[in-house]
CHARMM-style PDB file with segment names, atoms N, HN, CA, C and O in Angstrom:
ATOM      1  N   MET     1      90.891 113.706 113.947  1.00  0.00      PROA
ATOM      2  CA  MET     1      91.983 113.658 113.251  1.00  0.00      PROA
ATOM      3  C   MET     1      92.584 114.481 112.282  1.00  0.00      PROA
ATOM      4  O   MET     1      93.790 114.600 112.067  1.00  0.00      PROA
ATOM      5  N   GLN     2      91.573 115.083 111.671  1.00  0.00      PROA
ATOM      6  HN  GLN     2      90.593 114.985 111.846  1.00  0.00      PROA
ATOM      7  CA  GLN     2      91.866 116.294 110.703  1.00  0.00      PROA
ATOM      8  C   GLN     2      92.717 117.233 111.377  1.00  0.00      PROA
ATOM      9  O   GLN     2      93.851 117.550 111.017  1.00  0.00      PROA
ATOM     10  N   ALA     3      91.984 117.727 112.552  1.00  0.00      PROA
ATOM     11  HN  ALA     3      91.063 117.470 112.844  1.00  0.00      PROA
ATOM     12  CA  ALA     3      92.749 118.864 113.194  1.00  0.00      PROA
ATOM     13  C   ALA     3      94.135 118.358 113.747  1.00  0.00      PROA
ATOM     14  O   ALA     3      95.102 119.117 113.695  1.00  0.00      PROA
ATOM     15  N   ALA     4      94.246 117.165 114.246  1.00  0.00      PROA
ATOM     16  HN  ALA     4      93.460 116.548 114.289  1.00  0.00      PROA
ATOM     17  CA  ALA     4      95.535 116.603 114.495  1.00  0.00      PROA
ATOM     18  C   ALA     4      96.714 116.729 113.428  1.00  0.00      PROA
ATOM     19  O   ALA     4      97.868 117.097 113.650  1.00  0.00      PROA
ATOM     20  N   PHE     5      96.115 116.313 112.151  1.00  0.00      PROA
ATOM     21  HN  PHE     5      95.178 116.014 111.971  1.00  0.00      PROA
ATOM     22  CA  PHE     5      97.047 116.496 111.020  1.00  0.00      PROA
ATOM     23  C   PHE     5      97.369 117.925 110.734  1.00  0.00      PROA
ATOM     24  O   PHE     5      98.466 118.244 110.276  1.00  0.00      PROA
ATOM     25  N   VAL     6      96.353 118.860 111.021  1.00  0.00      PROA
ATOM     26  HN  VAL     6      95.462 118.601 111.394  1.00  0.00      PROA
ATOM     27  CA  VAL     6      96.889 120.278 110.696  1.00  0.00      PROA
ATOM     28  C   VAL     6      97.758 120.905 111.880  1.00  0.00      PROA
ATOM     29  O   VAL     6      98.525 121.863 111.779  1.00  0.00      PROA
ATOM     30  N   ALA     7      97.463 120.132 113.061  1.00  0.00      PROA
ATOM     31  HN  ALA     7      96.840 119.354 113.143  1.00  0.00      PROA
ATOM     32  CA  ALA     7      98.462 120.809 114.384  1.00  0.00      PROA
ATOM     33  C   ALA     7      99.657 120.233 114.210  1.00  0.00      PROA
ATOM     34  O   ALA     7     100.560 120.946 114.647  1.00  0.00      PROA
ATOM     35  N   HSD     8     100.099 118.995 113.637  1.00  0.00      PROA
ATOM     36  HN  HSD     8      99.365 118.416 113.282  1.00  0.00      PROA
ATOM     37  CA  HSD     8     101.317 118.503 113.543  1.00  0.00      PROA
ATOM     38  C   HSD     8     101.858 118.605 111.995  1.00  0.00      PROA
ATOM     39  O   HSD     8     102.881 118.041 111.606  1.00  0.00      PROA
ATOM     40  N   ASP     9     101.125 119.302 111.295  1.00  0.00      PROA
ATOM     41  HN  ASP     9     100.294 119.760 111.611  1.00  0.00      PROA
ATOM     42  CA  ASP     9     102.045 119.463 109.945  1.00  0.00      PROA
ATOM     43  C   ASP     9     101.970 118.073 109.233  1.00  0.00      PROA
ATOM     44  O   ASP     9     102.898 117.818 108.465  1.00  0.00      PROA
ATOM     45  N   ALA    10     101.047 117.202 109.380  1.00  0.00      PROA
ATOM     46  HN  ALA    10     100.293 117.409 110.004  1.00  0.00      PROA
ATOM     47  CA  ALA    10     101.337 116.076 108.948  1.00  0.00      PROA
ATOM     48  C   ALA    10     100.871 115.686 107.349  1.00  0.00      PROA
ATOM     49  O   ALA    10     100.835 114.551 106.875  1.00  0.00      PROA
ATOM     50  N   TYR    11     100.584 116.751 106.775  1.00  0.00      PROA
ATOM     51  HN  TYR    11     100.613 117.673 107.160  1.00  0.00      PROA
ATOM     52  CA  TYR    11     100.470 116.772 105.440  1.00  0.00      PROA
ATOM     53  C   TYR    11     101.334 117.733 104.547  1.00  0.00      PROA
ATOM     54  O   TYR    11     101.650 118.792 105.089  1.00  0.00      PROA
ATOM     55  N   GLN    12     101.716 117.545 103.394  1.00  0.00      PROA
ATOM     56  HN  GLN    12     101.459 116.685 102.954  1.00  0.00      PROA
ATOM     57  CA  GLN    12     102.438 118.646 102.644  1.00  0.00      PROA
ATOM     58  C   GLN    12     102.010 118.825 101.461  1.00  0.00      PROA
ATOM     59  O   GLN    12     101.615 119.963 101.208  1.00  0.00      PROA
ATOM     60  N   CYS    13     101.956 117.933 100.521  1.00  0.00      PROA
ATOM     61  HN  CYS    13     102.277 117.008 100.726  1.00  0.00      PROA
ATOM     62  CA  CYS    13     101.321 118.140  99.245  1.00  0.00      PROA
ATOM     63  C   CYS    13     100.066 117.808  99.071  1.00  0.00      PROA
ATOM     64  O   CYS    13      99.480 118.320  98.117  1.00  0.00      PROA
ATOM     65  N   GLY    14      99.497 117.065  99.768  1.00  0.00      PROA
ATOM     66  HN  GLY    14      99.974 116.650 100.543  1.00  0.00      PROA
ATOM     67  CA  GLY    14      98.050 116.738  99.944  1.00  0.00      PROA
ATOM     68  C   GLY    14      97.571 115.590  99.313  1.00  0.00      PROA
ATOM     69  O   GLY    14      96.388 115.257  99.386  1.00  0.00      PROA
ATOM     70  N   TYR    15      98.606 114.826  98.561  1.00  0.00      PROA
ATOM     71  HN  TYR    15      99.566 115.097  98.502  1.00  0.00      PROA
ATOM     72  CA  TYR    15      98.234 113.924  97.520  1.00  0.00      PROA
ATOM     73  C   TYR    15      97.659 112.804  98.357  1.00  0.00      PROA
ATOM     74  O   TYR    15      96.635 112.225  97.996  1.00  0.00      PROA
ATOM     75  N   CYS    16      98.272 112.501  99.421  1.00  0.00      PROA
ATOM     76  HN  CYS    16      99.104 112.972  99.715  1.00  0.00      PROA
ATOM     77  CA  CYS    16      98.175 111.173 100.421  1.00  0.00      PROA
ATOM     78  C   CYS    16      97.123 111.614 101.517  1.00  0.00      PROA
ATOM     79  O   CYS    16      96.598 110.775 102.249  1.00  0.00      PROA
ATOM     80  N   THR    17      96.917 112.577 101.578  1.00  0.00      PROA
ATOM     81  HN  THR    17      97.344 113.259 100.983  1.00  0.00      PROA
ATOM     82  CA  THR    17      96.418 112.917 102.923  1.00  0.00      PROA
ATOM     83  C   THR    17      94.971 112.473 103.260  1.00  0.00      PROA
ATOM     84  O   THR    17      94.760 112.078 104.406  1.00  0.00      PROA
ATOM     85  N   SER    18      93.997 112.502 102.398  1.00  0.00      PROA
ATOM     86  HN  SER    18      94.169 112.823 101.466  1.00  0.00      PROA
ATOM     87  CA  SER    18      92.619 111.832 102.541  1.00  0.00      PROA
ATOM     88  C   SER    18      92.833 110.563 103.055  1.00  0.00      PROA
ATOM     89  O   SER    18      92.340 110.225 104.131  1.00  0.00      PROA
ATOM     90  N   GLY    19      93.687 109.656 102.223  1.00  0.00      PROA
ATOM     91  HN  GLY    19      94.088 109.930 101.349  1.00  0.00      PROA
ATOM     92  CA  GLY    19      93.821 108.348 102.502  1.00  0.00      PROA
ATOM     93  C   GLY    19      94.410 107.957 103.882  1.00  0.00      PROA
ATOM     94  O   GLY    19      94.087 107.017 104.608  1.00  0.00      PROA
ATOM     95  N   GLN    20      95.302 108.858 104.052  1.00  0.00      PROA
ATOM     96  HN  GLN    20      95.564 109.622 103.463  1.00  0.00      PROA
ATOM     97  CA  GLN    20      96.112 108.707 105.410  1.00  0.00      PROA
ATOM     98  C   GLN    20      95.038 108.972 106.588  1.00  0.00      PROA
ATOM     99  O   GLN    20      94.788 108.203 107.517  1.00  0.00      PROA
ATOM    100  N   ILE    21      94.523 110.098 106.366  1.00  0.00      PROA
ATOM    101  HN  ILE    21      94.725 110.723 105.611  1.00  0.00      PROA
ATOM    102  CA  ILE    21      93.344 110.156 107.640  1.00  0.00      PROA
ATOM    103  C   ILE    21      92.352 109.160 107.540  1.00  0.00      PROA
ATOM    104  O   ILE    21      91.979 108.683 108.612  1.00  0.00      PROA
ATOM    105  N   MET    22      91.890 108.778 106.613  1.00  0.00      PROA
ATOM    106  HN  MET    22      92.193 109.165 105.743  1.00  0.00      PROA
ATOM    107  CA  MET    22      90.889 107.649 106.614  1.00  0.00      PROA
ATOM    108  C   MET    22      91.344 106.389 107.291  1.00  0.00      PROA
ATOM    109  O   MET    22      90.650 105.731 108.066  1.00  0.00      PROA
ATOM    110  N   SER    23      92.824 106.059 106.854  1.00  0.00      PROA
ATOM    111  HN  SER    23      93.388 106.594 106.224  1.00  0.00      PROA
ATOM    112  CA  SER    23      93.279 104.825 107.473  1.00  0.00      PROA
ATOM    113  C   SER    23      93.720 104.960 109.059  1.00  0.00      PROA
ATOM    114  O   SER    23      93.688 104.079 109.919  1.00  0.00      PROA
ATOM    115  N   ALA    24      94.151 106.362 109.182  1.00  0.00      PROA
ATOM    116  HN  ALA    24      94.177 107.077 108.484  1.00  0.00      PROA
ATOM    117  CA  ALA    24      94.323 106.680 110.814  1.00  0.00      PROA
ATOM    118  C   ALA    24      93.005 106.615 111.533  1.00  0.00      PROA
ATOM    119  O   ALA    24      93.086 106.052 112.625  1.00  0.00      PROA
ATOM    120  N   VAL    25      91.940 107.002 111.235  1.00  0.00      PROA
ATOM    121  HN  VAL    25      91.874 107.459 110.348  1.00  0.00      PROA
ATOM    122  CA  VAL    25      90.924 106.888 111.816  1.00  0.00      PROA
ATOM    123  C   VAL    25      90.383 105.313 111.807  1.00  0.00      PROA
ATOM    124  O   VAL    25      89.994 104.918 112.906  1.00  0.00      PROA
ATOM    125  N   ALA    26      90.316 104.453 110.812  1.00  0.00      PROA
ATOM    126  HN  ALA    26      90.632 104.774 109.919  1.00  0.00      PROA
ATOM    127  CA  ALA    26      90.265 103.063 111.064  1.00  0.00      PROA
ATOM    128  C   ALA    26      91.250 102.342 111.904  1.00  0.00      PROA
ATOM    129  O   ALA    26      90.944 101.309 112.499  1.00  0.00      PROA
ATOM    130  N   LEU    27      92.546 102.929 111.965  1.00  0.00      PROA
ATOM    131  HN  LEU    27      92.795 103.768 111.481  1.00  0.00      PROA
ATOM    132  CA  LEU    27      93.406 102.409 113.096  1.00  0.00      PROA
ATOM    133  C   LEU    27      92.808 102.387 114.443  1.00  0.00      PROA
ATOM    134  O   LEU    27      92.925 101.428 115.205  1.00  0.00      PROA
ATOM    135  N   LEU    28      92.222 103.372 114.693  1.00  0.00      PROA
ATOM    136  HN  LEU    28      92.127 104.152 114.074  1.00  0.00      PROA
ATOM    137  CA  LEU    28      91.713 103.614 116.197  1.00  0.00      PROA
ATOM    138  C   LEU    28      90.829 102.611 116.464  1.00  0.00      PROA
ATOM    139  O   LEU    28      90.754 102.308 117.655  1.00  0.00      PROA
ATOM    140  N   GLU    29      89.937 101.832 115.483  1.00  0.00      PROA
ATOM    141  HN  GLU    29      89.998 102.078 114.515  1.00  0.00      PROA
ATOM    142  CA  GLU    29      89.210 100.797 115.694  1.00  0.00      PROA
ATOM    143  C   GLU    29      90.080  99.301 115.689  1.00  0.00      PROA
ATOM    144  O   GLU    29      89.610  98.229 116.072  1.00  0.00      PROA
ATOM    145  N   GLU    30      90.947  99.438 115.353  1.00  0.00      PROA
ATOM    146  HN  GLU    30      91.328 100.308 115.042  1.00  0.00      PROA
ATOM    147  CA  GLU    30      92.057  98.027 115.034  1.00  0.00      PROA
ATOM    148  C   GLU    30      92.737  97.685 116.329  1.00  0.00      PROA
ATOM    149  O   GLU    30      93.034  98.517 117.186  1.00  0.00      PROA
ATOM    150  N   PRO    31      92.957  96.417 116.403  1.00  0.00      PROA
ATOM    151  CA  PRO    31      93.951  96.191 117.493  1.00  0.00      PROA
ATOM    152  C   PRO    31      95.640  96.510 117.169  1.00  0.00      PROA
ATOM    153  O   PRO    31      96.410  95.601 116.861  1.00  0.00      PROA
ATOM    154  N   CYS    32      95.981  97.662 117.269  1.00  0.00      PROA
ATOM    155  HN  CYS    32      95.356  98.401 117.520  1.00  0.00      PROA
ATOM    156  CA  CYS    32      97.273  98.215 116.867  1.00  0.00      PROA
ATOM    157  C   CYS    32      97.963  98.646 118.148  1.00  0.00      PROA
ATOM    158  O   CYS    32      97.290  99.301 118.943  1.00  0.00      PROA
ATOM    159  N   GLU    33      99.157  98.374 118.429  1.00  0.00      PROA
ATOM    160  HN  GLU    33      99.704  97.841 117.783  1.00  0.00      PROA
ATOM    161  CA  GLU    33      99.996  98.483 119.616  1.00  0.00      PROA
ATOM    162  C   GLU    33     100.074 100.012 119.658  1.00  0.00      PROA
ATOM    163  O   GLU    33     100.057 100.672 118.619  1.00  0.00      PROA
ATOM    164  N   PRO    34     100.157 100.537 120.816  1.00  0.00      PROA
ATOM    165  CA  PRO    34     100.247 102.085 120.903  1.00  0.00      PROA
ATOM    166  C   PRO    34     101.632 102.484 120.480  1.00  0.00      PROA
ATOM    167  O   PRO    34     101.772 103.704 120.395  1.00  0.00      PROA
ATOM    168  N   ASN    35     102.781 101.700 120.170  1.00  0.00      PROA
ATOM    169  HN  ASN    35     102.667 100.709 120.240  1.00  0.00      PROA
ATOM    170  CA  ASN    35     104.207 102.512 120.062  1.00  0.00      PROA
ATOM    171  C   ASN    35     104.110 102.784 118.455  1.00  0.00      PROA
ATOM    172  O   ASN    35     103.351 102.353 117.587  1.00  0.00      PROA
ATOM    173  N   ASP    36     105.272 103.739 118.439  1.00  0.00      PROA
ATOM    174  HN  ASP    36     105.889 104.089 119.144  1.00  0.00      PROA
ATOM    175  CA  ASP    36     105.169 104.289 117.208  1.00  0.00      PROA
ATOM    176  C   ASP    36     105.636 103.167 115.987  1.00  0.00      PROA
ATOM    177  O   ASP    36     104.887 103.173 115.010  1.00  0.00      PROA
ATOM    178  N   ALA    37     106.510 102.440 115.950  1.00  0.00      PROA
ATOM    179  HN  ALA    37     107.118 102.436 116.744  1.00  0.00      PROA
ATOM    180  CA  ALA    37     106.739 101.257 115.296  1.00  0.00      PROA
ATOM    181  C   ALA    37     105.573 100.392 114.831  1.00  0.00      PROA
ATOM    182  O   ALA    37     105.601  99.870 113.717  1.00  0.00      PROA
ATOM    183  N   ASP    38     104.560 100.233 115.658  1.00  0.00      PROA
ATOM    184  HN  ASP    38     104.538 100.658 116.564  1.00  0.00      PROA
ATOM    185  CA  ASP    38     103.296  99.574 115.311  1.00  0.00      PROA
ATOM    186  C   ASP    38     102.503 100.088 114.533  1.00  0.00      PROA
ATOM    187  O   ASP    38     101.801  99.540 113.684  1.00  0.00      PROA
ATOM    188  N   ILE    39     102.609 101.327 114.847  1.00  0.00      PROA
ATOM    189  HN  ILE    39     103.180 101.772 115.537  1.00  0.00      PROA
ATOM    190  CA  ILE    39     101.582 102.440 114.049  1.00  0.00      PROA
ATOM    191  C   ILE    39     102.182 102.548 112.754  1.00  0.00      PROA
ATOM    192  O   ILE    39     101.456 102.463 111.763  1.00  0.00      PROA
ATOM    193  N   ARG    40     103.378 102.718 112.639  1.00  0.00      PROA
ATOM    194  HN  ARG    40     103.968 102.787 113.444  1.00  0.00      PROA
ATOM    195  CA  ARG    40     103.922 102.728 111.182  1.00  0.00      PROA
ATOM    196  C   ARG    40     103.684 101.545 110.448  1.00  0.00      PROA
ATOM    197  O   ARG    40     103.391 101.569 109.252  1.00  0.00      PROA
ATOM    198  N   GLU    41     103.819 100.313 111.238  1.00  0.00      PROA
ATOM    199  HN  GLU    41     104.057 100.293 112.209  1.00  0.00      PROA
ATOM    200  CA  GLU    41     103.484  99.031 110.404  1.00  0.00      PROA
ATOM    201  C   GLU    41     101.800  99.187 110.132  1.00  0.00      PROA
ATOM    202  O   GLU    41     101.422  99.129 108.961  1.00  0.00      PROA
ATOM    203  N   CYS    42     101.107  99.323 110.878  1.00  0.00      PROA
ATOM    204  HN  CYS    42     101.414  99.370 111.829  1.00  0.00      PROA
ATOM    205  CA  CYS    42      99.673  99.427 110.528  1.00  0.00      PROA
ATOM    206  C   CYS    42      99.210 100.264 109.490  1.00  0.00      PROA
ATOM    207  O   CYS    42      98.228 100.019 108.788  1.00  0.00      PROA
ATOM    208  N   MET    43     100.010 101.358 109.399  1.00  0.00      PROA
ATOM    209  HN  MET    43     100.807 101.557 109.969  1.00  0.00      PROA
ATOM    210  CA  MET    43      99.651 102.469 108.520  1.00  0.00      PROA
ATOM    211  C   MET    43     100.713 102.261 106.961  1.00  0.00      PROA
ATOM    212  O   MET    43     100.804 103.117 106.081  1.00  0.00      PROA
ATOM    213  N   SER    44     101.351 101.037 106.962  1.00  0.00      PROA
ATOM    214  HN  SER    44     101.277 100.342 107.677  1.00  0.00      PROA
ATOM    215  CA  SER    44     102.323 100.634 105.923  1.00  0.00      PROA
ATOM    216  C   SER    44     101.704 100.770 104.457  1.00  0.00      PROA
ATOM    217  O   SER    44     102.400 101.068 103.485  1.00  0.00      PROA
ATOM    218  N   GLY    45     100.331 100.523 104.388  1.00  0.00      PROA
ATOM    219  HN  GLY    45      99.766 100.282 105.177  1.00  0.00      PROA
ATOM    220  CA  GLY    45      99.853 100.699 102.977  1.00  0.00      PROA
ATOM    221  C   GLY    45      99.575 101.836 102.286  1.00  0.00      PROA
ATOM    222  O   GLY    45      99.161 101.921 101.130  1.00  0.00      PROA
ATOM    223  N   ASN    46      99.854 102.808 103.148  1.00  0.00      PROA
ATOM    224  HN  ASN    46     100.191 102.738 104.088  1.00  0.00      PROA
ATOM    225  CA  ASN    46      99.659 104.235 102.710  1.00  0.00      PROA
ATOM    226  C   ASN    46     101.217 104.888 102.438  1.00  0.00      PROA
ATOM    227  O   ASN    46     102.041 104.959 103.350  1.00  0.00      PROA
ATOM    228  N   ILE    47     101.446 105.274 101.287  1.00  0.00      PROA
ATOM    229  HN  ILE    47     100.776 105.216 100.546  1.00  0.00      PROA
ATOM    230  CA  ILE    47     102.686 105.913 100.879  1.00  0.00      PROA
ATOM    231  C   ILE    47     102.523 107.547 100.770  1.00  0.00      PROA
ATOM    232  O   ILE    47     101.627 108.151 100.180  1.00  0.00      PROA
ATOM    233  N   CYS    48     103.547 108.055 101.444  1.00  0.00      PROA
ATOM    234  HN  CYS    48     104.275 107.564 101.923  1.00  0.00      PROA
ATOM    235  CA  CYS    48     103.491 109.423 101.401  1.00  0.00      PROA
ATOM    236  C   CYS    48     104.813 109.852 100.730  1.00  0.00      PROA
ATOM    237  O   CYS    48     105.911 109.565 101.207  1.00  0.00      PROA
ATOM    238  N   ARG    49     104.616 110.654  99.439  1.00  0.00      PROA
ATOM    239  HN  ARG    49     103.724 110.888  99.052  1.00  0.00      PROA
ATOM    240  CA  ARG    49     105.960 110.931  98.811  1.00  0.00      PROA
ATOM    241  C   ARG    49     106.661 112.004  99.204  1.00  0.00      PROA
ATOM    242  O   ARG    49     107.711 112.395  98.695  1.00  0.00      PROA
ATOM    243  N   CYS    50     106.067 112.499 100.135  1.00  0.00      PROA
ATOM    244  HN  CYS    50     105.214 112.182 100.548  1.00  0.00      PROA
ATOM    245  CA  CYS    50     106.695 113.767 100.899  1.00  0.00      PROA
ATOM    246  C   CYS    50     107.756 113.420 102.154  1.00  0.00      PROA
ATOM    247  O   CYS    50     108.744 114.056 102.520  1.00  0.00      PROA
ATOM    248  N   GLY    51     107.222 112.254 102.643  1.00  0.00      PROA
ATOM    249  HN  GLY    51     106.419 111.737 102.346  1.00  0.00      PROA
ATOM    250  CA  GLY    51     108.114 111.713 103.635  1.00  0.00      PROA
ATOM    251  C   GLY    51     107.758 112.325 105.178  1.00  0.00      PROA
ATOM    252  O   GLY    51     108.604 112.548 106.044  1.00  0.00      PROA
ATOM    253  N   ALA    52     106.123 112.569 105.322  1.00  0.00      PROA
ATOM    254  HN  ALA    52     105.436 112.388 104.619  1.00  0.00      PROA
ATOM    255  CA  ALA    52     105.785 113.181 106.598  1.00  0.00      PROA
ATOM    256  C   ALA    52     105.358 112.313 107.425  1.00  0.00      PROA
ATOM    257  O   ALA    52     104.361 112.557 108.104  1.00  0.00      PROA
ATOM    258  N   TYR    53     106.029 111.138 107.526  1.00  0.00      PROA
ATOM    259  HN  TYR    53     106.839 110.939 106.974  1.00  0.00      PROA
ATOM    260  CA  TYR    53     105.602 109.841 108.257  1.00  0.00      PROA
ATOM    261  C   TYR    53     105.835 110.224 109.955  1.00  0.00      PROA
ATOM    262  O   TYR    53     105.032 109.768 110.769  1.00  0.00      PROA
ATOM    263  N   PRO    54     106.839 110.978 110.350  1.00  0.00      PROA
ATOM    264  CA  PRO    54     106.669 111.033 111.782  1.00  0.00      PROA
ATOM    265  C   PRO    54     105.759 111.989 112.180  1.00  0.00      PROA
ATOM    266  O   PRO    54     105.308 111.925 113.324  1.00  0.00      PROA
ATOM    267  N   ARG    55     105.342 113.050 111.270  1.00  0.00      PROA
ATOM    268  HN  ARG    55     105.708 113.102 110.341  1.00  0.00      PROA
ATOM    269  CA  ARG    55     104.389 113.973 111.784  1.00  0.00      PROA
ATOM    270  C   ARG    55     102.923 113.159 111.748  1.00  0.00      PROA
ATOM    271  O   ARG    55     102.094 113.358 112.637  1.00  0.00      PROA
ATOM    272  N   ILE    56     102.682 112.253 110.679  1.00  0.00      PROA
ATOM    273  HN  ILE    56     103.356 112.092 109.957  1.00  0.00      PROA
ATOM    274  CA  ILE    56     101.591 111.464 110.619  1.00  0.00      PROA
ATOM    275  C   ILE    56     101.509 110.665 111.841  1.00  0.00      PROA
ATOM    276  O   ILE    56     100.396 110.601 112.365  1.00  0.00      PROA
ATOM    277  N   VAL    57     102.401 110.096 112.347  1.00  0.00      PROA
ATOM    278  HN  VAL    57     103.304 110.148 111.922  1.00  0.00      PROA
ATOM    279  CA  VAL    57     102.381 109.110 113.641  1.00  0.00      PROA
ATOM    280  C   VAL    57     102.233 110.081 114.799  1.00  0.00      PROA
ATOM    281  O   VAL    57     101.537 109.742 115.756  1.00  0.00      PROA
ATOM    282  N   ALA    58     102.814 111.221 114.784  1.00  0.00      PROA
ATOM    283  HN  ALA    58     103.380 111.497 114.007  1.00  0.00      PROA
ATOM    284  CA  ALA    58     102.640 112.268 115.922  1.00  0.00      PROA
ATOM    285  C   ALA    58     100.840 112.520 115.901  1.00  0.00      PROA
ATOM    286  O   ALA    58     100.131 112.342 116.891  1.00  0.00      PROA
ATOM    287  N   ALA    59     100.464 112.852 114.889  1.00  0.00      PROA
ATOM    288  HN  ALA    59     101.040 112.997 114.084  1.00  0.00      PROA
ATOM    289  CA  ALA    59      98.957 113.026 115.053  1.00  0.00      PROA
ATOM    290  C   ALA    59      98.120 112.206 115.260  1.00  0.00      PROA
ATOM    291  O   ALA    59      97.014 112.528 115.695  1.00  0.00      PROA
ATOM    292  N   ILE    60      98.522 110.715 114.944  1.00  0.00      PROA
ATOM    293  HN  ILE    60      99.420 110.454 114.590  1.00  0.00      PROA
ATOM    294  CA  ILE    60      97.760 109.554 115.459  1.00  0.00      PROA
ATOM    295  C   ILE    60      97.891 109.544 117.027  1.00  0.00      PROA
ATOM    296  O   ILE    60      96.960 109.771 117.799  1.00  0.00      PROA
ATOM    297  N   GLN    61      98.905 109.310 117.305  1.00  0.00      PROA
ATOM    298  HN  GLN    61      99.662 109.125 116.678  1.00  0.00      PROA
ATOM    299  CA  GLN    61      99.512 109.210 118.839  1.00  0.00      PROA
ATOM    300  C   GLN    61      98.600 110.478 119.595  1.00  0.00      PROA
ATOM    301  O   GLN    61      98.143 110.254 120.716  1.00  0.00      PROA
ATOM    302  N   GLU    62      98.375 111.720 118.979  1.00  0.00      PROA
ATOM    303  HN  GLU    62      98.746 111.902 118.068  1.00  0.00      PROA
ATOM    304  CA  GLU    62      97.637 112.878 119.898  1.00  0.00      PROA
ATOM    305  C   GLU    62      96.278 112.461 119.925  1.00  0.00      PROA
ATOM    306  O   GLU    62      95.671 112.662 120.977  1.00  0.00      PROA
ATOM    307  N   VAL    63      95.660 111.904 118.950  1.00  0.00      PROA
ATOM    308  HN  VAL    63      96.153 111.740 118.095  1.00  0.00      PROA
ATOM    309  CA  VAL    63      94.233 111.516 118.899  1.00  0.00      PROA
ATOM    310  C   VAL    63      94.136 110.279 119.752  1.00  0.00      PROA
ATOM    311  O   VAL    63      93.138 110.107 120.450  1.00  0.00      PROA
ATOM    312  N   ARG    64      95.177 109.363 119.728  1.00  0.00      PROA
ATOM    313  HN  ARG    64      95.988 109.503 119.160  1.00  0.00      PROA
ATOM    314  CA  ARG    64      94.960 108.254 120.538  1.00  0.00      PROA
ATOM    315  C   ARG    64      95.307 108.704 122.109  1.00  0.00      PROA
ATOM    316  O   ARG    64      95.151 107.869 123.000  1.00  0.00      PROA
ATOM    317  N   GLY    65      95.731 109.903 122.389  1.00  0.00      PROA
ATOM    318  HN  GLY    65      95.857 110.581 121.665  1.00  0.00      PROA
ATOM    319  CA  GLY    65      95.907 110.390 123.594  1.00  0.00      PROA
ATOM    320  C   GLY    65      97.282 109.874 124.305  1.00  0.00      PROA
ATOM    321  O   GLY    65      97.467 109.754 125.516  1.00  0.00      PROA
ATOM    322  N   LYS    66      98.259 109.584 123.182  1.00  0.00      PROA
ATOM    323  HN  LYS    66      98.109 109.682 122.198  1.00  0.00      PROA
ATOM    324  CA  LYS    66      99.675 109.006 123.734  1.00  0.00      PROA
ATOM    325  C   LYS    66     100.529 110.262 123.705  1.00  0.00      PROA
ATOM    326  O   LYS    66     101.649 110.044 124.168  1.00  0.00      PROA
ATOM    327  N   SER    67     100.368 111.299 123.368  1.00  0.00      PROA
ATOM    328  HN  SER    67      99.459 111.476 122.992  1.00  0.00      PROA
ATOM    329  CA  SER    67     101.264 112.317 123.248  1.00  0.00      PROA
ATOM    330  C   SER    67     101.434 113.095 124.584  1.00  0.00      PROA
ATOM    331  OT1 SER    67     102.209 114.049 124.648  1.00  0.00      PROA
TER     332      SER     67
END
C-alpha cells in the first residue's frame, strides 16, 4: 500500500498519510465493494486536508488489482 501511495502521489502534506494507509490496508479485509464510490464511503472517516482523495482511491484500487 505504501508503494501504491507513492506511485499515485496519494500523499501531499503527510498529515493524514499514516492513517490513510492504515485504513486502506484494513479496507482490504473488509466487505467493501470494488467501485470508487464505495471505497470513498469506506474511507470516509479519514480527512485529507490537501484533497488527495482521487489519488488515494487510485492507490487502493491498484493494490486491490482493479486499476
